[in-house]
C-alpha positions in Angstrom: 19.3 -1.7 -30.0 22.4 0.2 -28.9 25.6 -1.9 -28.8 26.2 -0.9 -25.2 22.9 -2.5 -24.1 23.8 -5.7 -25.9 27.3 -5.8 -24.2 25.6 -5.0 -20.7 23.3 -8.2 -21.2 26.1 -10.4 -22.4 28.2 -9.2 -19.3 25.5 -10.4 -17.0 25.5 -13.9 -18.4 29.3 -14.0 -18.4 29.3 -13.2 -14.7 27.0 -16.0 -14.1 29.6 -18.4 -15.7 28.5 -18.7 -19.2 31.1 -18.7 -22.0 31.5 -15.4 -24.0 30.1 -17.2 -27.2 27.2 -18.6 -25.4 26.4 -15.3 -23.6 26.5 -13.6 -26.9 24.1 -16.2 -28.3 21.7 -15.8 -25.4 21.6 -12.0 -25.5 21.0 -11.9 -29.2 18.2 -14.4 -29.1 16.6 -12.9 -26.0 16.9 -9.4 -27.5 15.4 -10.4 -30.8 12.4 -12.2 -29.0 11.5 -9.4 -26.4 14.3 -6.9 -25.7 12.4 -4.9 -23.1 11.5 -8.1 -21.1 15.2 -9.5 -21.3 16.6 -6.2 -19.9 13.9 -5.8 -17.3 14.5 -9.3 -16.0 18.2 -9.5 -16.2 19.3 -5.9 -15.4 16.7 -4.7 -13.2 15.3 -8.0 -11.6 11.8 -7.4 -12.7 9.7 -10.5 -13.5 6.1 -11.7 -13.2 6.6 -12.3 -9.4 7.9 -8.9 -8.4 5.7 -6.9 -10.6 3.2 -4.5 -8.9 -0.2 -5.8 -7.9 -2.4 -2.6 -7.8 -5.5 -4.7 -6.9 -3.9 -6.1 -3.9 -2.4 -2.8 -2.9 -5.8 -1.1 -3.1 -7.4 -3.8 -0.8 -4.5 -3.6 1.7 -4.9 0.3 1.8 -8.7 -0.1 2.2 -8.2 -2.6 5.0 -5.7 -0.5 7.0 -7.7 2.7 6.6 -11.0 1.0 7.6 -9.3 -0.7 10.7 -7.8 2.7 11.7 -11.1 4.4 11.5 -13.1 1.9 13.6 -11.9 3.3 17.0 -12.7 6.9 16.2 -15.9 5.9 14.6 -17.0 3.9 17.7 -15.9 6.9 19.9 -18.1 9.2 18.0 -21.0 6.9 18.4 -20.7 6.3 22.2 -19.3 9.6 23.6 -21.6 12.5 24.7 -22.4 15.0 22.2 -21.5 18.1 24.5 -18.0 16.8 25.4 -17.5 15.2 21.8 -14.3 17.3 21.0 -12.6 16.6 24.3 -13.3 12.9 24.1 -12.0 12.6 20.6 -8.8 14.5 21.3 -8.1 12.5 24.5 -8.9 9.2 23.1 -7.1 9.9 19.9 -3.9 10.3 21.8 -4.6 7.0 23.3 -5.3 5.5 20.0 -2.1 6.9 18.7 -0.2 5.4 21.5 -1.5 1.9 20.8 -1.2 2.1 16.9 2.3 3.5 17.5 3.3 0.6 19.9 1.8 -1.9 17.4 3.8 -0.3 14.5 7.0 -0.3 16.5 6.6 -3.9 17.5 5.8 -4.9 14.0 8.7 -2.9 12.6 11.2 -4.0 15.3 11.8 -0.6 16.5 12.1 0.9 20.0 8.3 1.2 21.2 8.9 4.2 23.7 10.4 6.4 21.0 7.8 5.5 18.5 5.0 6.1 20.8 6.4 9.5 21.9 7.2 10.5 18.2 3.6 9.6 16.9 1.8 11.1 20.0 3.9 14.3 19.6 3.2 14.8 15.9 -0.3 13.7 16.2 -0.8 16.3 18.9 0.7 19.0 16.9 -1.5 18.0 13.8 -4.6 18.2 16.0 -3.6 21.5 17.4 -2.9 23.0 14.1 -6.2 21.8 12.6 -8.3 22.9 15.5 
C-alpha cells in the first residue's frame, strides 16, 4: 500500500482527535485487516448502510413506471377508437400537468414553472414522434 494512502487514513483519525501514535496504530491495523473497506469507509463514507440496493431500486422503478402507465392505459381502454389519437394527446397533456404539479410539490419547487416546463417539453416530444 502506498505511503500516501496510509498517511491519508492516519490524518483522518488525527482530525477526529486521536493522537498521532494511536492514529498510526489504527490505520496500520485497519489496513492489514481490510485496506479497501478501511479506505472506503473513512475516506469516502461508504458503509453497509449507504451501499446501493439494486433490488430496492428495481422495485421502485417498476412501481413508478407502472403507476405512470395506469392513466394512459385506462385512457386507451375507454376512449373511442376513431378519436383515439386526439384523446391520447389531449389527455396526456392533462396527465403531464398533474404529474408535473405532484413532482414540483414533492420536490419543493414552483408548481407553475414545473407544469409549464413539463407540458412544453412533453408536447414537443409528442409532436416530434408523430
